[in-house]
Structure formats: C-alpha cells, structure tokens
C-alpha positions in Angstrom: -4.5 -21.0 5.8 -7.8 -21.5 3.7 -9.2 -24.3 5.7 -8.2 -22.4 8.9 -10.0 -19.3 7.8 -13.3 -21.1 7.3 -14.0 -20.4 11.0 -13.7 -16.7 10.6 -16.2 -16.4 7.7 -18.1 -16.8 5.6 -18.7 -13.0 5.8 -16.1 -10.6 7.2 -16.3 -6.9 7.7 -13.4 -4.6 6.9 -13.7 -1.0 8.3 -11.6 1.3 6.2 -11.8 -1.1 3.3 -11.2 1.6 0.7 -7.9 2.6 2.3 -4.4 1.3 1.5 -4.4 -1.4 4.2 -8.1 -2.1 3.8 -7.9 -2.8 0.1 -5.1 -5.3 0.7 -7.0 -7.0 3.4 -10.1 -7.3 1.3 -8.1 -8.9 -1.5 -6.5 -11.2 1.0 -9.8 -12.4 2.3 -11.3 -12.9 -1.1 -8.2 -15.0 -1.9 -9.1 -17.2 0.9 -12.6 -17.7 -0.4 -14.4 -15.5 1.9 -17.1 -12.9 1.4 -16.3 -9.4 2.4 -18.4 -6.4 3.5 -16.5 -3.0 3.3 -17.4 0.0 5.4 -15.7 3.3 4.7 -16.5 6.9 4.3 -15.3 6.6 0.7 -16.6 4.0 -1.8 -14.3 1.2 -2.7 -13.1 1.6 -6.3 -11.4 -0.5 -9.0 -11.8 -4.1 -10.1 -12.0 -5.4 -6.5 -15.2 -3.6 -6.0 -16.8 -5.4 -8.9 -16.3 -8.8 -7.3 -19.6 -10.3 -6.6 -18.4 -11.4 -3.1 -17.7 -7.8 -2.2 -20.5 -5.6 -0.6 -19.6 -2.0 -0.2 -21.3 0.2 2.4 -20.4 3.9 2.6 -20.7 5.2 6.2 -18.9 6.9 9.1 -17.6 5.0 12.2 -19.4 7.7 14.4 -22.7 6.4 13.2 -23.4 3.6 15.5 -26.7 2.4 13.7 -24.9 2.3 10.5 -22.1 0.3 12.0 -24.6 -2.2 13.4 -26.1 -2.9 10.1 -22.6 -3.3 8.6 -21.6 -5.8 11.3 -24.8 -7.8 11.3 -24.3 -11.3 9.9 -20.5 -11.1 10.0 -18.3 -13.7 11.8 -15.2 -11.4 12.1 -14.7 -7.7 11.9 -11.3 -6.3 10.8 -11.1 -2.8 12.2 -8.6 -1.0 10.1 -10.2 2.5 9.7 -8.5 5.4 11.3 -7.5 9.0 10.7 -3.8 9.6 10.7 -2.7 12.9 12.1 0.8 13.2 13.4 0.6 16.6 15.0 1.4 16.8 18.6 -0.1 20.2 19.2 -3.5 20.9 17.5 -6.6 22.9 17.7 -9.4 21.6 19.8 -11.6 20.8 16.7 -8.7 18.8 15.1 -8.1 16.8 18.2 -11.8 16.2 18.6 -12.0 14.9 15.1 -9.1 12.5 15.6 -10.5 11.1 18.8 -14.1 10.9 17.6 -13.0 8.7 14.7 -10.2 6.7 16.2 -11.5 6.2 19.7 -15.3 6.8 19.7 -15.5 5.1 16.4 -13.6 2.1 17.8 -16.0 2.1 20.7 -18.8 2.0 18.2 -17.3 -1.0 16.4 -17.1 -2.9 19.7 -20.7 -2.1 20.6 -21.8 -3.0 17.2 -20.1 -6.4 17.6 -21.8 -7.0 21.0 -25.2 -5.8 19.8 -25.2 -8.0 16.7 -23.5 -11.1 18.2 -20.3 -10.9 16.0 -17.9 -13.2 17.9 -14.4 -11.7 17.1 -12.6 -8.4 16.4 -9.1 -7.9 14.9 -7.9 -4.4 15.5 -5.2 -2.7 13.5 -3.2 -0.7 16.0 0.3 0.7 15.7 3.7 0.3 17.2 3.7 3.9 18.3 1.5 3.1 21.2 4.6 2.0 23.0 7.1 4.9 22.4 7.4 8.5 23.1 10.5 10.7 23.2 13.6 8.6 23.6 15.2 5.4 22.0 13.4 2.1 22.0 15.4 -0.8 21.0 14.1 -4.3 20.3 11.4 -4.1 22.9 8.5 -6.6 23.2 4.9 -6.6 24.3 5.8 -6.4 27.9 6.6 -2.7 27.4 3.9 -0.5 28.7 2.0 2.1 26.8 3.9 5.4 26.2 3.4 7.8 29.1 4.0 10.9 26.8 3.1 9.9 23.2 4.3 12.5 20.7 1.4 12.8 18.4 -2.4 12.7 18.2 -2.4 9.5 16.2 -0.5 7.6 18.9 -2.6 9.2 21.8 -5.9 8.1 20.1 -4.6 4.6 19.3 -3.5 4.0 22.8 -6.9 4.8 24.1 -8.7 2.8 21.3 -6.4 -0.2 21.7 -7.1 -0.3 25.4 -10.8 -0.4 24.7 -10.4 -3.4 22.2 -8.4 -5.4 24.6 -10.6 -4.7 27.6 -13.7 -5.7 25.6 -12.2 -9.2 25.3 -14.4 -11.9 27.2 -17.6 -9.8 26.9 -19.2 -12.2 24.5 -16.3 -11.1 22.1 -12.9 -12.2 21.3 -10.3 -9.4 20.4 -6.9 -9.1 19.3 -4.7 -6.0 18.5 -1.9 -6.0 15.9 0.8 -3.3 16.0 2.5 -2.9 12.7 5.3 -0.3 12.1 5.2 2.1 9.2 3.1 0.4 6.6 4.4 0.5 3.0 4.0 -1.1 -0.4 3.3 -0.4 -4.0 0.1 1.3 -5.0 -2.0 4.3 -4.3 -2.7 5.4 -0.8 0.6 4.5 0.9 1.0 7.5 3.1 4.8 7.2 3.9 5.8 6.6 0.3 3.5 9.2 -1.2 4.8 11.8 1.2 8.5 10.9 0.6 8.2 11.0 -3.2 6.3 14.3 -3.0 9.3 15.8 -1.0 11.7 14.4 -3.6 9.8 15.9 -6.5 9.6 19.2 -4.7 13.3 19.3 -4.3 13.1 19.4 -0.5 15.5 16.5 0.1 18.6 18.7 0.6 20.1 17.2 3.8 19.7 14.3 6.1 18.8 14.8 9.7 20.9 13.4 12.7 23.9 11.1 12.6 22.5 8.4 10.5 22.7 5.7 13.2 19.1 5.6 14.3 17.1 2.6 13.2 13.4 1.9 12.7 11.0 -0.8 11.7 8.6 -0.9 8.8 5.9 -3.4 7.9 5.0 -4.3 4.3 1.3 -4.3 3.6 1.4 -7.9 2.7 2.9 -8.8 6.0 0.2 -6.8 7.8 -2.5 -8.8 5.8 -0.9 -12.0 6.7 -0.8 -11.1 10.3 -4.4 -10.1 10.3 -5.5 -13.4 8.7 -3.4 -15.4 11.1 -4.7 -13.5 14.1 -8.3 -14.1 13.0 -7.7 -17.7 12.7 -6.0 -17.9 16.1 -9.0 -16.1 17.7 -11.2 -18.9 16.3 -8.9 -21.9 17.0 -7.3 -21.1 20.3 -8.8 -18.0 21.9 -7.5 -19.1 25.3 -3.8 -18.3 24.3 -4.4 -15.4 21.8 -7.6 -13.4 22.7 -7.1 -10.2 24.6 -3.5 -9.9 23.4 -1.4 -7.4 21.4 1.3 -8.3 18.9 4.0 -6.4 17.3 4.4 -7.3 13.6 7.3 -6.0 11.5 9.5 -6.8 8.5 12.1 -7.8 11.0 14.7 -5.7 9.2 15.4 -2.6 11.3 17.5 0.0 9.4 18.0 3.8 9.2 15.1 5.3 7.4 17.1 7.4 4.9 19.0 4.1 4.0 15.6 2.4 3.8 14.5 4.9 1.2 17.8 5.0 -0.7 16.8 2.4 -3.5 13.7 4.4 -4.3 15.5 7.7 -4.0 18.2 6.8 -6.5 15.9 4.9 -8.9 13.8 8.1 -9.2 17.0 10.0 -10.2 17.9 11.6 -6.8 20.8 11.3 -4.4 20.8 10.8 -0.7 22.4 14.1 0.6 25.8 13.8 2.2 25.1 17.0 4.3 23.5 16.4 7.6 21.6 18.7 10.0 21.6 18.1 13.7 18.3 16.9 15.1 17.8 18.9 18.2 17.3 22.4 16.6 15.0 21.0 14.0 12.9 19.3 16.7 12.5 22.6 18.4 11.6 24.3 15.1 9.0 21.6 14.5 7.5 22.0 18.0 7.2 25.9 17.3 5.6 25.2 13.9 3.0 22.9 15.5 2.2 25.6 18.0 2.0 28.2 15.2 -0.3 25.9 13.2 -2.4 25.5 16.4 -3.0 29.3 16.3 -3.7 29.5 12.6 -0.2 29.2 10.9 0.6 27.0 8.1 0.8 23.2 8.5 4.3 22.2 9.6 6.7 21.0 7.0 7.8 18.3 9.4 6.3 17.4 12.8 8.2 16.4 15.9 7.2 12.7 15.3 8.7 12.7 11.8 12.0 14.2 12.9 12.0 11.7 16.0 11.5 8.8 13.6 14.5 9.8 11.5 16.8 10.4 14.5 15.9 8.1 17.2 16.0 4.2 17.3 12.6 2.6 17.8 12.5 -1.0 17.0 10.3 -3.9 18.3 10.5 -7.7 18.2 7.9 -9.9 16.4 8.8 -13.0 18.4 5.4 -13.2 20.1 3.6 -13.1 16.9 5.9 -15.8 15.5 5.3 -18.0 18.5 1.6 -17.6 18.9 0.3 -16.6 15.5 2.7 -18.4 13.3 3.7 -15.0 11.8 6.6 -14.8 9.4 7.4 -11.8 7.1 6.3 -12.8 3.6 7.9 -9.7 1.8 11.0 -8.0 2.8 12.8 -4.8 1.9 14.6 -5.7 -1.2 11.7 -7.4 -2.9 9.1 -4.9 -1.9 11.2 -1.9 -2.9 11.5 -3.3 -6.3 7.8 -3.3 -6.6 7.6 0.2 -5.3 10.2 1.5 -7.8 8.3 -0.1 -10.7 5.1 1.5 -9.5 6.5 5.0 -8.9 8.4 5.0 -12.2 5.1 4.1 -14.0 3.2 6.7 -11.8 5.7 9.4 -12.7 5.5 8.6 -16.4 
C-alpha cells in the first residue's frame, strides 16, 4: 500500500479531520508516510496533532476562500466532514444548516479542488443514499438513489454525492464511498455513544420489531482502508474507478440488537426479551418529529432509527472488492472486544 499511496501525496487534505472518521483517516495516512493537512471547525487534539507532518487549519466548509487555502498544494482531498442530523421533519433553519454544510460545503470543496489544481477527491458518502422506507436486501451500486429518503442526512448526502460524481472529468478525478453505520472504539463514535447513553439512562426496556431485520455496519478501520484504496485506484487506474460509487461494509449483516448484545452484556445489562411492535412507534416518532418542528423536545427516537432496527437494509461490497481490492480488516468479534475494553475504561 505504501508504494501505491506515493501517487496520492505527498500532502493530503482531510476535511472533518477532528472527527471520529477523520482522525482515523489522518492516522492511516501518516502510517503510509504522507503529510496531512486537517480542515475542521474544531481543532484536532491529542498526540496526533503534535506530529510534525500534521498541519491543522480551523475553518468552515461554507468559507470557500478558506477551503482554497486548505486545498492548495494537496494532491488528494479526503472529504469526510458532514453534519449528521437524522430528523425527517425539521425547522427551516435546521434544514438550511444541514444542507449548507453537507451540500453547499461539498460544492465548495469541489470548486476549491478545481481552483487550485488538486487532481483527485475521495468523498465519504453513506449507504443511506440508496434506501428509504421498505426493505433493501443485498443490493449493489446499480440501485438508484432513494426517491423518498427518511432523514435530512440522507437527503443532503444524495445531493452532495451527485455533485461529486458529476464533477469527475472536469480536471478532477472523483470517487464516492458508501459505508454503513461507522463504529469502533474511541471518542466521537456516534452510534456507540448514543447506545451506551441509552443503556446508562435505563431506557433499554424492550426491543422493537420481530428481531428478524438485518443491517450492515462498517468498522472505522475498514472505512480508512477503503479510503486509501480508493485514492490509490484514482491515481493508478482512473479509467475504471473515477466517477464511481462503492458500498463498503463489514460484510456481516445482522440484527442490530444482536450486534449490540456483546457490549450490552459486558456493561452489565441484558437485552430485553419483551418486544414492542414497530408500526405504532414509527407513528409516534413521526409525530414527535413534527412536534419538534414546532418547538417541542427533540424526539427520543427518529423514524430513521426505528426503521434501522426493524427493516432489513443490506448492501454488497463486491464492486469495491473487485475494483479497489477492498477486504474488511476488522470484523464484529474483534472490533467489539476493543469497544468493550474502551467503554469499560471510559465508565471507570
């Protein structure tokens, strides 16, 4: 990998480099001998920020001139910055914020690459661009974008990914990666931090649905591996990879409550045996989103979260295997052991 990545450096930019995925990507690039510039609204912290090969810029994706300065001199941009908002119904100012960062910010990244001559862009998208209400079982990249995405995040990422792929060939090589729920040990992992918070608050009192729904997740190490492989492929064989999107998963679809079971039990809790039907909770979540839209409290669970627990949505990574050389490096059993250790220490 190291020799292959020489073509994507020597300097790379990671937007969102202070976030969960961004920090892991910065570390992965450093391990390959590359220099990294970080662009984020928050400063990068910890030992990694002290590395002499890391340059940290604090800025906003909505500031095009600041982005141009960040991109200047870089051979590859890894665009991982985004705001995650899983509401389907939201106030105009909330919607505007999500789209200004996730869509307009991505447009600014593309324009900055074109303005400064950066030759390639790797975009971190999401598998949710291809599902709305209803089951999706082991689909591939031939599946079109969802016509009725459930949440703001998916809506904004569909529009942003479309921009990225359409920009390919305009003096710029682009690729989009579609991981599932990104997870791993360490601070900033949204899905694990929220789940552990619910456990600690005593709110895991019942499961939802019949327990048969399956979903994908993607360990952060697998996301980083796919990002590096995609960047190398853009440099080496753009004719077969540029302008393409790729699903990347752990390739271990399972029911989410079962997926969480090792962590649940390791932290001294039990997966409830009692189950609540999905349909009434979905309606309650929908009403809660509308209530929040008009000033009520933030919903305990959104429609998207109930959908994810009760409806199968899985995708195949075959195209990424075939064209990028992707293979999951970390799978559920190994990664969950690391998460259990982290959360036990964090609780202590």
